[in-house]
N, C-alpha and C positions, 0 to 999 in steps of 0.2 A: 592319651593315645586312643584312637578310635577302636571300637570293638569290631573285630573282623573274624570271619570263619577260619577254621584251623587250616584250610587249604591255602588261603592267602598268607597266613603266617608261615606255613611250611615253605612256600615259594620264596618268601622274603629271606628266610634262613638259608635255603638252598643256594640263593644268589649271593650270599654273604654281603648284604647291603649294609652300608654305614648309616649313621644317624641322619646325615644330610640327604642321602638318597631316599631313605624311608620318609623323611619329611616331604620330599618332592612327590611321593605317592599320595600322602595325605593332603598336601597343599600344593597342587600343581602350579608351576610358575606361568605367568602370562607370557605370551609371545611378544618379544621385544628385541629389536635388532641392537647390535653393539653401538655404543657411542664413542668408540675409540678414535683417537685423532688420526690413525693410519687411514681410516676410511675417509676422513676429511681430506687428507692429502690426495688419495686416489680420486675422489669426487672432483676436486679442484682441477686436477690434470685432465680428466675426461671432459669436463665442461669447457675448459679453455680451448681444447682442440675442436670441440663441436662449434664453439663460437667463431673460430677461425675457418670453419668448414674444412678442416684437415681430415684426411682419410685415416680411418681407424681399423685395425685388424685384430680379431679375437682368435687366439690360437689355443685349441683345446686338446683333449685326450680322447682315445677311442673307446673308453668304457662308459658305463651308464652315467657316472658322475661327470666325466668330461663332456659327454653329449648334452646332459641337462644344464651344466654350468655355461657351456657355449651358447645354448639356446636362451637361457635367462639373460645374458648380457647382450646378445644380438637383438632380441626383440625389445629389450629395454632401450638400447641406443637408437633403434629404428623409431621408437615412439618419440624420441627427442629429435627426429629428423637428421640424425647423424649420417655421414657418408661412411658406412661400416660394412666390412666383410668378415668372413670367418674361414678357418681352415683346421681340419682335424687330420692328422697324418695317417697313412696306410700302415697298418700294423706290420706287414711283411716287408714292404719295400722301404719304409722310412723308419720304422721302429717308434719307440715311445718318445714323446716330447718334441719340442721345437728343434729343428735342425738347420744347418747353415744354408742349405738349398732353399728352404722355405723363406728364410730371411732375405736372401738375394732376390727371389721372385717378388716378394712383397715390396722390397725397396724399389725395384724396377717399375712397379705399378704405382709408386708414389705414396705408400703408406707412411704416415708420420708418427703414429702411436701404435705400439704393440701392447695388447693386453693378453698375458699368458694366464690361463686358468686351469687348475688341476694339473699343472706342470710348470716347469720353468726354473726351479731352484737349482737344478743340476745341468742346465743348458749353457754351460760356461762359454764355449766358443761362439755360440749364437748370440749370447748377450754382449760379448765383445764386439761382434759385427754391428749390432744395433747401436751400441755406444759410439763406435768409430764413425758411423754414418751420421751421427748427430741427432738421432731420433730418440723419442721417449719410450719408456717401458714400464708397465705396471705388472706385477706378478701377484696373483691370488692362488696360493698353493699350500697344501697341507702335508706334503712329503718332507721327510727329514733332510736336513742340509747341514753342512759344516762350513765355517768361515763366512766371509762376506759374499753376498749375492749382488752382482753388478746390475742394478736397475734403479729407476727413479723412485719407485715406491714398492716395497715388499709388504704384503699383507699376509701374515702367516698366523695360524691359530695360537701357536706358542707365544706370540707377541701380544696377544689380546688378554682381556680379563678372563678369570677362571671359568666362568660359565660358557665361554666360547672356545675353549681349548681343543675340543674334539670335533670341530667342524670339518667337513670335507670341502672340496672345491666349490660345490654348488651352494653350500652354506655361506661361504665367503661371498660368492657371486650375488646371492639374494640380499645380503646385507648392504652391498654397494648399490644394487639395483633399486632397493627401497629408498635409499637416500636420493637417488636420481629422479625417480618417477612416483614415489610413494608406494603404498601397499598394493600389491598385484596378486590376486588369488592364483593365477596360473603359474607365476614365478614361484610362489610358495609351494604349490603342488609339485613342481619340478624339483625344488630343493629337498623336499621331504622324500621323494622317490629316490634321489641320489644318496641321501643320508642312509636310507635303508640298504640301498645297493652296495654301498661302500663299507657296510658293517660297522658304522660308527657307533660309539657308546651312546645310548639313548638317555643321557642325563644333561642337565643344564639347558642351554638353548636348543640343543638337538631334540630334547624331549618335547618342548613346546612346538618346535618346528614340525616334527612328524605328526603330532596331534592335530595341528592346524592343517597340515597338508592332507591328511586322510579326510578331515572334515570338508575341505574345499573340493576334493575330488568327488565326494558323495553329493555335495550341494550343487555343484556346477555341471557334473556329468559331462565334462569336456570329451568330445567325440574321439579325439586322438588317444585318450586314455581308455575310454570304455570299449573301443573296438579291440584293443589289445588285451584288456582284462576279460572280455567275453563273459560278463557276469551281470545278472539282473538284480542281484541281492546287494545289500550294503557292503561296501568295500572296506577291508581291514588292512592293517600293515602286513599281515601274512599274505593276503591276496596280491599285494604289490610286490612282495619279495619273491613269490613263487610263480606269478602269472605275468607280471609286467616287466620286471627287471631282466629276466632271462632273455626276453625278446629284444630289448634294447641292447644288451650285451652281445647277442648273437650276431648283430650286424658288424660290430667291430672285430669279432672273432673270425668272421668269414669275409675278410676284406678282399679275398680273391674272387668273391661272388658279387658283392655289392659295395658301393662307396658309402662309408659311414657318414659322410657329410650330408647325404640324402636324408638321414634321420632328423637332423636339425631342421631341414626344410619341411619334413613331415610334421614335426611338432609345432611349426609355425602356420600350418594350413588352417583355413576356416571353411573351405568348400567341402561339403559332405561327400560329394562324388569322388573328389581327389583323395579324401581321407580314407574312404572305403577301399579304393583301389590300392593305395599305398600300404594300408594296414594288412591287406591280404598278402602283399609281397613280403612284409616283415614276418608275418606268421609262417609263410612258406620257407623263408630262410631259417627260421627257428626250428622248424620241423627237420630241415636238412641238418642243422646242428645236432639235434637229438639223434638222428640216424648215425652220423659220424661218431658221436660220442659213444653210442652203444657198441659199434664195431671196435672202437679203441678199447673200451672196457673189457669186452670178451677177450680180445688179444692180450690185454694186460694181465688178466687172470691166469693165462697160460704161462706167464713169465715170472710169477711171484716167487720170492725166496723167503727164507725164515729170518732175514735180517731185522734188526730193530728199526732201521731206516730203509725204506724201499726206494730204489733208484731204477727206473725202467726207461729204455730208449729203443726207438725203432724208426725206420724210414717211413712206415705207414702212419705214424702218429701225426695228426694235423696240428700244426704249430698254434693255431688259434683256439683249439679245444683242449689242449693238454692240461690246463688249469682245472677244468671241470672234471676231467677223468681223475686227476690227482686228488681233488677234493672228495669225490665219491669213494675212492679207495681208502683215503685216510680215515674217513668216517666209518667205513665198514671194518677196516683192519685195526683201527684204533692205534695208529702209529703214523709218523710223518712219511709222506710219499712225494717223490719227484718223478714227473713224467716228461720226457724230453723227445723232441723231434731230431732225427739224425739226417743231416744233409751233408754228404761228403765227409769231411773230417771234423765237422762242427756239430755240437749238440746244443740245442736251445729249447728251453721249456720252462715249466713252472713247478713250484713246490707248494704243498699244503700241509699244515701242521695238524696235530691232534692235541686236545686238552690245552694246557698252557705252555707247551713247548715253544720256545722262541726260535724261529728259523734263523734269525740273524746270529744268535748265540750258537746254534747247532752247526752252522756253516762256517763260522769264523776260523776254525783251524785249517780250513781248506780254501780260504780266500785267495791265497797265492796261486791256486790252480785255475781260478775263474777269469774269463775274459770280461764278463759283466755279471753284476749281481745287484738287485734292488728289490725293495718291497717292504712289507710290514712283518709283524711277529707271526701272523698266521698264514700269510700268503706272500710268495716271492717269485721273482723271475730270475733266471740265470742262463749263462752261456759259457761253454768250455770246449776245449778240443777233446776229441775222443781219446787221444793218447793219455789224457789226465783223468779219465772217468774212473778207472779202478782205484787210483789213489784217493779220489774224491769219496768214493763209496766207503773205503776203509776208514778215512779220517772222520767222516760224520758218524759212522757206526761206533767208532772208538771214543767219541765225545760223550762219555758217560755222565759227566757233570751236567751238561745241557739236557740229556735225556732223563736223568734221575731227579735232578734238582727241581725241574719244572714240570715233570710229567704228573698226570693225575689219572686215577682209575676212572673208567666210564661211570658217570654218576647218574643216578635216577632216584626216584622216590617209590617206596612200596605203596601201591594204591590202597586206600582205606575205604571202607563201606560208605562213610558219610560224604566222601569227596565225589563219588561217581553219581552226581546229581546235577540236573540242568540248571537249577537255581544257584547252586553253590558255584558251579563253573562260570555262570554268567556274572556272578559277583566278582570273581577273580578277574574277568576280562575288563571290569570297570577300572582296574588299576593299570591298564595299558597306557601307552603302546609297549609291546614286548619286542625284544630284539637283543642286540649286542649289549651285554651288561645287565640285562633283566629278562631272562628267558623263562618260559614255562617249561619245566623239566619233563623228561620222559618218565614213565611210570612202569613199575614191574607188576604184572598181574599173576597172582598165584592161585586164586580161587575162581574158576570158571568152568562152564560146561559148553562143549561144542555141539550146537544143535544141527548144523549142516555146514558144508563147505563146497566150493566150486572153483574150478580154474577159470580165470579171466585173462584177458590179454596182458601179458607181462607179470602175472602174479596169481594170487589166490584170494578169494573172499570167504570170510567166515561169518556165520550167524552164531553169536555167543549169548549165553546167559551168565551174567556176572552180578552177584548179590541180588538174584531174582529180577534183574533188569535185562531185557532183551536189547542187544546192541550189536551193530555190525562192525567188523574189523577187516582191514585190507592189508595185504602184504605184497609189495612189488619187488620182484627179483627176476633177473633174466634167466637164471637156471634154477628150476624148482627142485627142492630136496624131496626125495620120495616120502620121507617121514612126515613132511608137511601135507602132502597130498593125502596121506593116510591119517592126518590129524593126530599124529603121535608125538605130542610134546606136553610137558607138565607146567611150563610157565613161559611168559614172553614179556618183552619190553616194548612199549609203544607210546606214541603221542596221542593225547586226547584232543579232538578238534570238534568244532561245531559244524554240523551239516545242515544247510538251509535249503529247503525245496518246497515251492508253492506256499511260502509263508510259514511253513512248519519247521521248527528248529529241533534238532536232536543231537545227542553226542555220538561221535564216531571215533574209532581207534585206528590209527595208522601204525601197523606193527613194524618195528625196526629190527628185532632179533628174537631168537627163540632160545630157550634153555631146556 
């Protein structure tokens, strides 16, 4: 075993890594696409249609993974001179995944091959239409399914070798794309971005993919990425998660403002002037998303109850933003939160979990009350009639087994003197990428002196002395507590980050809560 500083060992222990995962930290696996025969089948179908000059349509999803996977396949098939189009549905008008109307329109336009990416396994009626029309269908999807899926080739992570079990749609797409046109840095960059965006575990292929993706983004500095990252320093997976991904997701969330299909067009641009103009529009929409989210957040705070599971609904809640608000509240309240838009007698929205509570287990006793439900352990979407909402709230709150069995206390590490050091923290960063399954924990700070504090936009900034080290700390909160303004607290919990400015690197603390 390699000799490592105690912070690295503490982070490994905090994440409860097994021997295989620890080995991947010491001996990172090389980037290598899957050799599974399912990709052989998909490749053969695609090439046969290109050879016949048949029209091919790629049908994606409106989140970052769907956007990136659609782009990967579209630009790949374009490089093969395929007659190819793409379509991502409107979140509000069409909902998630392929629908019958899209199939009808595609058939009328003469499409012979449907490639569904990041969706498809649950599009039962649409798949029947494709089959009845005598057309071919390939599905690259990582969402859970039951029974047989009606298509000519289903490529699902669960059907692949173990290292590839946790891929998102873009991971599947880049595996197929690389077979078709060889290694492509831009495709790899997109797949890594999507893997971070979809919160996929960063082990196995995903780990090497994200590592390679971050490297390619830094090496090639593609303008479509750099304009959205708005950074002159070396890009990390954290920058991608907090600067780039929200902007991509914002477009799909605000489908009433902009067509998400335009983002695929943006990612395929190479004209600097067009990139600059379009990136400004994406940033504008993201700022709009932030403003809407802030209004919803403040409104939600007024509606909170003391329940173990929070369910909030209101006509003013924007259907595309509910997931963000739910996630923010779940993190702050340390409990599952559902935020729903009310339209007439229908409630539709998203839930976000906390800790290891599985939303599917939590909601299961109330499944009979729902018109629709789907998602993952930590994030889910649902729809129900308002007449059923009180029963829904009661059942999820009474589901003690799901809440107790899977719940965890908020976890952090107590900061030690030797850890708050630039060299020590830099050594920890060498074992990245960090993300789902391998996170840098938050730390509790008990020993510090407040040198000064000042109110800034949306929060408060502190100049602290910790273990005789001067360090800045920032706390962002919409409603400032008077005791914080007076600097009247004895300990706090926060994330340690690296702040880089004019070539100088120093540690900075992002405060999450006070004690």
